[in-house]
C-alpha angles and dihedrals in degrees: 000000000000091000091051092049091048091052091051091050092049092048091048091050090048091052091051090049092050092048091050093051098039125140099029100152138037119301127223117220115190129208106195090209139052129281118294099025129115095266092048093048094048098048093044091050090051091050091047095049093046088053096043093050095043091235088130120031099179117093115267117210115199114209125192113218108175127178142095094029089290095326095114092055092045091052090048091056089059088065090056097061110165093003111142093192101064123078129173133195121225143170135181095318087070087070099031099055088055096045091050092050098249093124137016090221125087141176086283087069091063135056110248109222108171142334108230112179149359117231127178139221129253134200115214139177134190117277087246094052120125088225116093099168138028089242089061089054091050093048089054090050091050089057094044122357090200094056096083124056114209124198136188144162097248125077125268108288093018133105107300090042095045096046089056093047091050089053092045092049091050089050091056100255112158128209094033091177089065094062110108113237123185122193120215136183117245110281094032100068100074092044089052091051095047091044093055096245089124131023101211132028117212109195145116129301092249092056094056102038099089096043090047091050091052091049098240094120140033117226106212102186145343130222096229122118089239138010118287126231127244128031095354095045093117095051111105126232121242089253091055087055091054096260111124099214142100136177127205118209103202118190128199146156127256137187125213121275113292094013107181116265093237090058093047091051091047094053095045090052095043096046092046086059093044095057090056094058126103089233091061091045089055094055093043089056093044094056098036091242124159115227111241108162113182123165133218114298093022089054090049091052089050090052092051090052098045091044088063090048092052090047091056091051093048092049089053089051092045091240099112112112100182130109 
């Protein structure tokens, strides 16, 4: 009994020592997509704010790891089991690529740290497009589901695809599986839209803001429950266009499987301080994000709940590849 107690005391002292010293070397933040996308923007903003506020003094290296709609980054994290120095950002595709059978891994193969924000989707067309409203797009699809090519950054069956199908279903479009969806890497999607290779771009608010501001695209609708402020303030919601649908793009940070408790505690504490800073507020306003901080176990419970909701939608669309 004494030996067991001594071991517990030693382990407890070691944990305290590790927490006090951590982090004591450079950190690696991973964006599981290419430069310029929502994941890349989010993780780079986090790194920048942590640096600006002095909350983290160790260097933070941001690595882009695109591929498989996030699947490449998710698989990489499995090789970092127990590593307290690697953190990845994710959003709904983390759940969707598993539910649609694109990867065997799921959110349960990571360590949820915190949810940070809610972002929303947007549907855009070229400035030269014949479509001037999302209802016009849906009417065309009702007549012929193959008449409109839709593109997005995420993989087939993942977020950009699903948010459009949810909107189309709510608008009364039949034969959703016949709608053409083309997946692009970040940086290719706007060129494809402007070049006429796709008719509609389904993506996030962040990805359309600059092009909308320069007047090269028209944003027809957003998936938010109400209009957003700033540059896109005059863009209607789906509900305003008579389509009873919305889609929340949550974003959060995850550690690898079996991340040490001291590291989990450190990041929950540090990030809870970060989201209260003026620096974070500035970026949230810049990108039209909605603050949605949710720590650890609460975040995990949310993921379990929303995973079931996504599953129900995918089953209805015949895209679920589970049991």
